[in-house]
Structures are given as C-alpha cells and as structure tokens.
C-alpha positions in Angstrom: 40.9 94.9 72.2 37.3 94.8 71.1 36.1 96.9 68.1 34.1 99.1 70.4 37.1 99.7 72.7 39.3 100.4 69.7 36.8 102.9 68.3 36.7 104.7 71.7 40.5 104.8 71.9 40.7 106.1 68.3 38.2 108.9 69.0 40.0 109.8 72.2 43.5 110.1 70.7 43.1 110.9 67.0 43.3 114.6 67.5 46.4 114.3 69.7 48.3 112.3 67.1 47.1 114.4 64.2 47.8 117.7 66.0 51.4 116.5 66.9 52.1 115.5 63.3 50.5 118.6 61.9 52.9 120.7 64.0 55.9 118.6 62.8 54.7 118.9 59.2 54.5 122.7 59.5 50.8 122.7 58.7 51.1 120.5 55.6 47.7 118.9 56.0 48.0 116.1 53.5 51.3 114.9 54.9 50.1 115.0 58.5 47.0 113.0 57.5 49.1 110.4 55.7 51.4 110.0 58.6 48.5 109.9 61.1 47.0 107.1 59.0 50.3 105.2 59.1 50.4 105.5 62.9 47.0 104.0 63.3 47.8 101.2 60.8 50.9 100.4 62.9 48.7 100.2 66.0 46.2 97.8 64.2 49.2 95.6 63.2 50.5 95.6 66.7 47.0 94.7 68.1 46.6 92.0 65.6 49.9 90.6 66.7 48.6 90.4 70.3 50.4 93.5 71.6 47.4 95.2 73.4 49.9 97.2 75.5 50.7 99.3 72.4 47.3 101.0 72.8 48.8 103.9 74.6 49.0 107.5 73.5 52.7 107.7 74.3 53.3 104.7 72.0 51.3 106.5 69.3 53.4 109.7 69.6 56.6 107.8 69.5 55.4 106.1 66.3 54.3 109.4 64.9 57.7 110.9 65.5 59.4 107.9 63.9 57.1 108.1 60.8 57.8 111.8 60.5 61.6 111.3 60.7 61.4 108.4 58.2 59.6 110.8 55.9 62.3 113.5 56.3 65.0 110.9 55.6 63.2 109.7 52.5 62.7 113.2 51.3 66.3 114.1 51.8 67.5 111.0 49.9 65.1 111.5 47.0 65.9 115.2 46.6 69.7 115.4 46.0 69.5 119.1 45.8 68.3 119.4 49.4 71.2 120.4 51.4 71.6 121.7 54.9 72.9 125.2 55.5 76.6 125.1 54.7 77.6 127.8 57.1 77.1 127.6 60.8 76.7 130.7 62.9 80.0 132.1 64.2 78.2 132.9 67.5 75.7 131.2 69.6 72.8 132.8 71.4 73.3 133.2 75.1 70.1 131.3 75.6 68.4 128.6 73.6 65.3 129.5 71.6 62.1 129.1 73.5 59.5 126.6 72.5 57.2 129.5 71.5 59.9 130.9 69.1 60.4 127.4 67.6 56.7 126.8 67.1 56.1 130.3 65.6 58.8 129.7 62.9 58.4 125.9 62.2 56.7 126.3 58.8 59.7 128.3 57.4 62.4 125.9 58.5 63.9 123.1 56.4 62.3 119.8 57.3 65.3 118.3 59.1 66.0 121.5 61.0 62.4 121.6 62.0 62.6 118.0 63.2 65.7 118.5 65.3 64.4 121.7 66.9 61.0 120.1 67.7 62.7 117.0 69.2 65.1 119.1 71.2 63.0 122.1 72.4 59.4 121.0 72.1 59.8 117.3 73.0 62.6 118.3 75.4 64.8 115.4 74.3 68.5 115.4 75.2 70.9 115.8 72.2 72.1 112.1 72.4 68.4 111.1 72.1 67.9 113.4 69.1 71.0 111.9 67.5 69.8 108.4 68.0 66.3 109.2 66.5 67.7 110.9 63.4 70.4 108.3 62.9 73.4 110.6 63.3 76.3 110.8 65.6 76.5 113.2 68.5 78.9 115.7 66.8 76.9 115.7 63.6 73.7 116.3 65.6 75.3 119.1 67.5 76.3 120.7 64.2 72.9 120.2 62.8 71.3 121.8 65.8 73.7 124.8 65.5 72.7 125.2 61.8 69.0 124.9 62.7 69.3 127.5 65.5 71.2 129.8 63.1 68.3 129.4 60.6 65.8 130.1 63.4 67.8 133.2 64.4 67.9 134.4 60.8 64.1 133.9 60.5 63.5 135.6 63.9 65.7 138.6 63.5 65.4 138.9 59.7 69.2 139.3 59.4 70.3 137.4 56.2 73.9 137.3 57.4 73.1 135.7 60.8 
C-alpha cells in the first residue's frame, strides 16, 4: 500500500475506529485514543509484513475490540479489588435490554459488564462468541451476562435491590 493510499484509508476510517472505541471506553477519551493508536500500529505492522488484505474496516474493528478486551483483562488483573457483582438477579427480564438502553448506560457499568453487553447487544454476537472473545467458558459468560443485565436493570430502574 502506498503512503498516499494509506493516508486516504486512515482519513476514511479513523473516525469509525475511534468512535467505536470511545463507546466501548464509556467516553474515556484518553483510553480510546490510546487504543485507537494501537489499532493503527497493528495495521502498519501487518502491512509491513505484506498483509495488504488487513486494510479493511472490519479488520480494524475486530482489532479494536480485541485491544479493548485486552485492556479490560489487564485492568482486572492489576486491580485485585475489582470484583464482579456477587449476586445475580433472582429474576430475568422478559425481554433483553435494547441497544439504546445499553448505550445510554454504558458509562456507569463496570468495564467487563460494559464489554459483554456491547459484544452481545450492540455487536450482536452470540453468547459462545462473546465467551471466546473474553476468554471464559459458556456457563461463566452466561453468568457474567446475567450480572451485567442486573446491573443495567438496577441503573435503569434505580432500584438498589434489583
């Protein structure tokens, strides 16, 4: 890919990658910028290795998602106090939350909860795909999604006991 072609590709897709990461990062600008930079560095590495087929917005979004999930994993490991909600809701919503509900409450959710809800309801991935991406088994991912939905419900309804 020529420098001019790369510059054009970069200008065309920078806002898409950054916007996606900014949403995942709940508006945390510095983190979204750092992760966006990592995505573009990864593309440059791939192009230098002769993989011109990587210059595709879908590839960029996949790498962005992976970089965000890597960040969440590192954050969880480095902060031993970070724990997921211990209690799961004793009841489930009759319907899953809408994408709009998830997006409206993203900034208030725990990072891993935010990640699984975005993957499931915004990216519309099946639960086994979410499990694979976060490096957990299917039962653990279902449990995590239940806790994340309970947290979302609590934030949406304002009920501290939900």
